[in-house]
C-alpha positions in Angstrom: 0.0 0.0 0.0 1.4 3.4 -1.0 2.2 6.0 1.7 -0.3 8.8 2.2 0.9 12.0 0.6 1.3 14.8 3.1 1.1 18.6 2.6 4.3 20.5 1.9 6.1 21.4 5.1 5.1 24.9 6.2 2.0 24.9 3.9 -0.9 24.1 6.2 -4.4 22.8 5.7 -7.1 24.9 7.4 -9.8 22.5 8.6 -13.5 23.3 8.9 -13.6 24.4 12.6 -10.6 26.7 12.0 -11.8 27.9 8.6 -15.1 29.1 10.1 -13.0 31.2 12.5 -11.1 32.5 9.6 -14.3 33.5 7.8 -15.5 35.5 10.8 -12.2 37.2 11.0 -12.2 38.0 7.3 -15.8 39.4 7.5 -14.8 41.6 10.4 -11.8 42.9 8.4 -13.7 43.5 5.2 -16.4 45.5 7.1 -13.6 47.6 8.7 -12.0 48.3 5.4 -15.3 49.4 3.8 -15.7 51.8 6.7 -12.5 53.6 5.7 -13.3 53.7 2.0 -10.9 51.0 0.8 -11.8 49.0 -2.3 -10.8 45.4 -3.2 -8.2 44.5 -5.8 -7.1 40.9 -6.7 -3.7 40.2 -8.2 -2.2 37.0 -9.5 -0.3 34.7 -7.1 2.5 34.2 -9.8 4.4 37.3 -11.0 7.5 38.0 -13.0 10.6 37.5 -10.8 12.1 40.9 -11.8 9.1 42.7 -10.2 10.2 41.6 -6.7 13.9 41.9 -7.4 13.4 45.5 -8.5 10.8 46.5 -5.8 12.0 44.6 -2.7 15.8 44.8 -3.4 18.3 42.4 -4.8 20.2 42.1 -1.5 17.3 41.6 0.8 16.8 38.2 2.5 13.5 37.8 0.7 15.0 38.0 -2.8 18.3 36.3 -2.0 17.1 33.3 0.0 13.3 33.1 0.5 11.5 33.4 -2.9 9.9 30.4 -4.6 11.1 31.1 -8.2 11.1 28.9 -11.3 11.5 29.1 -15.0 8.4 28.7 -17.2 9.0 25.6 -19.3 7.0 27.1 -22.2 8.7 30.4 -22.7 11.7 30.5 -20.3 10.2 33.4 -18.3 11.4 33.7 -14.7 8.4 33.6 -12.4 7.9 33.8 -8.6 5.2 32.9 -6.2 4.5 36.3 -4.6 6.4 36.8 -1.3 4.4 40.0 -0.5 1.6 42.0 -2.0 2.7 45.7 -2.3 4.8 45.2 -5.4 2.0 43.3 -7.1 -0.5 45.9 -6.2 1.6 48.8 -7.5 2.3 46.8 -10.7 -1.5 46.3 -11.2 -2.1 50.0 -10.5 0.4 51.0 -13.1 -0.5 48.4 -15.7 -4.2 49.5 -15.6 -3.6 53.3 -15.2 -5.7 53.4 -12.0 -4.0 56.6 -10.8 -5.3 58.4 -13.9 -8.6 58.9 -12.1 -7.1 60.1 -8.9 -5.8 58.6 -5.6 -6.6 55.0 -4.8 -7.4 53.3 -1.5 -7.1 49.5 -2.2 -7.0 46.3 -0.2 -6.2 42.7 -1.1 -6.0 39.4 0.7 -4.6 36.0 0.0 -1.6 33.6 0.3 2.1 34.7 0.1 5.1 32.4 -0.1 8.5 32.5 1.4 11.0 29.6 1.8 11.7 30.0 5.5 12.2 27.5 8.3 8.7 26.8 9.5 7.9 27.7 13.1 5.0 29.0 15.1 3.7 32.2 13.3 6.1 31.8 10.4 5.1 29.5 7.5 6.1 29.0 3.9 2.6 29.7 2.7 1.1 32.4 4.9 -1.9 34.8 4.4 -2.1 38.5 4.6 -4.5 41.4 4.3 -2.7 44.2 2.5 -3.8 47.9 2.5 -2.4 50.4 0.1 -3.1 54.1 -0.4 -1.6 55.6 -3.6 -1.5 59.3 -4.7 -1.7 60.8 -1.2 1.4 62.7 0.0 0.8 64.1 3.5 1.3 62.6 7.0 -2.5 62.5 7.4 -2.9 59.2 5.4 0.0 57.6 7.3 -1.7 58.5 10.5 -5.1 57.3 9.3 -3.7 53.9 8.5 -2.2 53.6 11.9 -5.4 54.8 13.6 -7.6 52.4 11.5 -5.4 49.5 12.8 -6.1 50.6 16.4 -9.8 50.4 15.6 -9.5 46.9 14.2 -7.7 45.7 17.3 -10.6 47.1 19.3 -13.2 45.4 17.0 -11.4 42.1 17.5 -11.0 42.6 21.2 -7.2 42.5 21.1 -5.8 44.3 24.2 -2.1 43.6 24.1 -1.0 45.1 20.8 1.3 48.1 20.9 2.6 50.5 18.3 6.2 51.3 17.3 7.1 54.1 15.0 10.2 55.4 13.1 11.1 57.5 10.1 13.6 56.3 7.4 13.8 59.8 5.9 14.6 60.4 2.3 16.9 58.6 -0.1 19.6 61.2 0.4 19.3 61.2 4.2 19.5 57.4 4.2 22.6 57.5 2.0 24.5 59.8 4.4 23.4 57.6 7.3 24.5 54.5 5.4 28.0 55.8 4.8 28.5 56.6 8.5 26.9 53.3 9.5 29.3 51.3 7.3 32.3 53.2 8.8 31.0 52.6 12.3 30.5 48.8 11.8 33.9 48.6 10.0 35.5 49.9 13.3 33.7 47.1 15.1 34.0 44.3 12.5 35.2 41.8 15.1 31.9 42.0 16.9 29.7 41.3 13.9 28.3 37.9 13.3 28.3 36.2 9.8 25.0 37.6 8.8 25.9 41.2 9.7 29.3 40.8 7.9 27.5 39.6 4.8 25.2 42.7 4.9 27.8 45.3 5.8 28.2 46.7 2.3 25.0 45.6 0.6 22.4 46.4 3.2 23.9 47.8 6.5 20.6 49.2 7.7 19.3 45.6 8.2 22.1 45.0 10.7 20.2 47.2 13.1 17.3 44.7 13.0 19.5 41.8 14.2 18.1 39.8 17.1 21.6 38.3 18.0 22.0 39.1 21.7 25.8 39.3 21.3 25.5 42.3 19.0 22.9 44.4 20.9 25.5 46.6 22.6 27.3 47.5 19.3 24.0 48.1 17.6 22.7 50.3 20.3 25.7 52.6 20.0 25.4 52.8 16.2 24.6 56.1 14.4 20.8 56.7 14.4 18.9 57.5 11.3 16.7 60.0 13.1 19.8 62.2 13.6 20.2 62.5 9.8 16.6 63.6 9.1 16.2 67.0 7.4 13.5 69.6 8.0 11.0 68.1 5.6 11.3 64.5 6.9 11.1 65.7 10.5 8.0 67.8 9.7 6.3 64.8 8.1 7.2 62.5 11.1 6.0 65.1 13.6 2.8 65.4 11.7 2.2 61.7 11.9 3.0 61.7 15.6 0.7 64.6 16.3 -2.3 63.0 14.6 -1.7 59.6 16.3 -1.4 61.3 19.7 -4.6 63.3 19.1 -6.3 60.0 18.5 -5.2 58.8 21.9 -3.0 56.0 20.6 0.2 55.4 22.7 3.4 54.6 20.8 7.1 54.2 21.1 9.7 55.6 18.8 12.0 52.7 17.9 15.1 54.0 16.0 16.0 50.4 15.1 12.8 49.8 13.3 13.9 49.6 9.6 11.6 47.0 7.9 13.0 44.3 5.6 12.1 45.8 2.3 14.1 48.4 0.4 11.2 50.4 -0.9 10.3 52.1 2.4 10.9 55.8 3.1 9.7 58.3 5.8 7.2 56.7 8.1 7.5 53.0 9.1 5.5 51.3 11.8 4.8 48.0 13.4 2.1 46.7 15.7 3.7 44.1 18.0 2.7 41.8 20.9 4.6 39.7 23.5 2.0 36.9 23.3 3.3 35.2 20.2 6.9 34.5 21.1 9.6 35.5 18.6 7.1 36.2 15.9 5.6 39.2 17.7 4.9 41.5 14.7 1.2 41.2 13.6 1.0 44.2 11.3 3.6 46.4 9.7 4.0 49.0 7.0 4.9 52.5 6.1 5.4 54.9 3.3 7.0 54.0 -0.1 7.0 57.1 -2.2 9.7 55.9 -4.6 8.2 52.5 -5.6 5.8 53.7 -8.3 8.6 55.4 -10.3 10.9 52.4 -9.5 8.5 50.1 -11.3 8.2 52.4 -14.3 5.4 54.7 -13.5 5.2 58.5 -13.0 6.4 59.3 -9.5 3.5 59.2 -7.0 3.3 59.0 -3.2 2.1 55.9 -1.5 1.8 54.1 1.8 0.4 50.9 3.1 0.6 48.0 5.5 0.1 44.2 5.7 -1.4 42.1 8.5 -0.5 38.5 9.1 -3.7 36.5 9.3 -2.2 33.4 11.0 -0.6 35.6 13.7 -3.7 37.7 14.3 -6.0 34.6 14.6 -3.5 33.0 17.0 -3.6 36.2 19.1 -7.4 36.3 18.8 -7.6 32.7 20.1 -5.2 33.5 22.9 -7.2 36.5 24.0 -10.6 34.8 23.9 -9.9 31.0 24.3 -11.5 28.1 22.5 -14.9 29.8 22.8 -13.8 32.1 20.0 -13.7 29.0 17.8 -16.9 27.4 19.1 -18.8 30.6 18.6 -18.0 30.7 15.0 -19.3 27.3 14.1 -22.0 27.7 11.5 -25.0 25.6 12.3 -27.8 25.1 9.7 -31.3 26.4 10.5 -32.8 23.0 9.7 -31.7 19.4 9.6 -34.0 17.4 7.3 -34.5 13.7 8.2 -36.3 11.4 5.8 -36.9 7.7 5.3 -38.9 5.7 2.7 -39.2 5.7 -1.1 -42.0 8.3 -1.2 -40.3 10.5 1.4 -37.0 11.1 -0.5 -38.3 13.1 -3.4 -40.5 15.2 -1.0 -37.5 15.8 1.2 -35.4 17.1 -1.8 -38.3 19.3 -2.8 -38.9 20.7 0.7 -35.2 21.3 1.2 -35.0 23.4 -2.1 -38.2 25.2 -1.2 -36.8 26.3 2.2 -33.4 27.2 0.7 -35.2 29.4 -1.8 -36.9 31.1 1.2 -33.5 31.9 2.7 -33.1 29.1 5.2 -29.9 27.0 5.6 -31.0 23.4 5.3 -28.8 20.3 5.8 -30.5 17.4 4.0 -29.5 14.0 5.4 -27.8 11.8 2.9 -26.5 8.3 3.1 -29.5 6.5 4.6 -29.8 5.1 8.1 -32.5 4.6 10.7 -34.6 7.5 12.0 -32.6 7.1 15.3 -29.2 7.5 13.7 -30.4 10.4 11.5 -31.7 12.2 14.6 -28.3 11.8 16.3 -26.8 13.5 13.2 -29.5 16.2 13.4 -28.7 16.9 17.1 -24.9 17.0 16.4 -25.4 19.5 13.6 -26.4 22.3 16.0 -29.6 23.1 14.1 -32.4 24.3 16.3 -35.0 22.2 14.5 -35.3 18.9 12.6 -37.9 18.3 9.9 -38.9 14.7 9.6 -40.5 13.1 6.5 -41.6 9.5 6.6 -44.1 7.5 4.5 -47.0 8.9 6.5 -45.9 12.5 6.2 -45.2 12.0 2.5 -48.7 10.6 1.9 -50.3 13.5 3.8 -48.2 16.2 2.2 -47.0 17.2 5.6 -43.7 17.5 7.5 -43.1 16.7 11.2 -41.2 19.5 13.0 -39.2 18.6 16.1 -37.4 21.2 18.3 -33.9 20.2 19.1 -32.8 23.0 21.5 -35.9 23.6 23.6 -38.7 21.5 25.2 -41.8 21.6 22.9 -44.2 19.2 21.4 -43.5 17.8 18.0 -45.9 19.1 15.4 -47.1 18.3 11.9 -47.2 21.1 9.4 -48.5 21.1 5.8 -45.8 21.7 3.3 -47.5 24.9 2.0 -47.1 26.5 5.5 -43.6 25.5 6.2 -41.9 28.8 5.4 -44.2 30.8 7.7 -44.1 28.4 10.6 -40.4 27.8 10.5 -39.7 31.5 10.2 -41.6 32.1 13.4 -39.8 29.3 15.2 -36.3 30.4 14.1 -37.1 34.0 15.2 -38.3 32.7 18.6 -35.2 30.5 19.0 -32.9 33.4 18.1 -34.6 35.7 20.6 -34.2 33.1 23.3 -30.4 32.8 22.4 -29.7 36.5 22.5 -30.1 37.1 18.8 -27.4 34.7 17.8 
């Protein structure tokens, strides 16, 4: 007997109980995005490899080590499973001239792919909601995106998520800082680990993000980018801080917050928690004013962020316990039990009639005694079972049995089912707090 094929390591199945929790999370997020005027956009999962090399940066970890890239056997084109969504979104905006009609507020959701060592909160296929605002230059849109995140944490009941802010300034300011940073780390080359040594001349800013405890002292004393910011960059950053403060959102300035993608400038931010171990960032983003031109378009300001769905759902479960999962289980309104040759066609007809009236009906399939079918009905979570046997079929009636409250079983003519069941469902929901 051949061995059962397993899923690819780091690419996980989401089973029904968990998937229903995901659906509730997704519905909450989509409602929140509509409230801020963001519209959906859907991009391909596979993109040309040069898109990410140009946007993210040739010497980033993502491009150097983590992308799933391959050559199309038909035409030799280099293709990549998208490792993040911003580059794809900007590519779509440019390709379809969306900025011609004015600024765009867009969101997308779906799987991303990075070849990393799988661990809790970090998977090779992971899911994100991405939010992008293009064509808006001021600090107000940066602040609004931060403030809208705070509202989502409140909507989800997440208490222990805190904000960290920084500014990466302009390209020229980062260049001056980069030069001094390299000189500083050259003077302390013996204290750098292998990863920092590799990055010293290609991407020294990323050394500041190292988690190696042996390097923290030398990193802490390194030149800070905030000391290189000019008047315009400082004004922008102060504008963001003022609006966030006015909204009553506490934050910490983290001068070592640099993000892992080359396209960022000015504002960068992360929402972090201590409840997920090493993978504590649940949402991150910032401004990327140069990316539109970098990908071949006319220069335009832009900012955005992405949220890790797996991490946020893990945090949601941690905050609310297993009842968060149980509460999302979707039960049918009706479980329809039937037995007998004449009962089956009537059961199919009744089920379709009720679905057409807006009820969720689970029709029993696979045969079995009335007793075994009723066990299935009770396990389904439905508030009521409809029973059709030979007697009911002959009379054009259906027996209605309450499963969640004490009440007598009753026979109802097929023509009155919608009205009677509607009353019953309403009463049951009232008794259960409108659930």
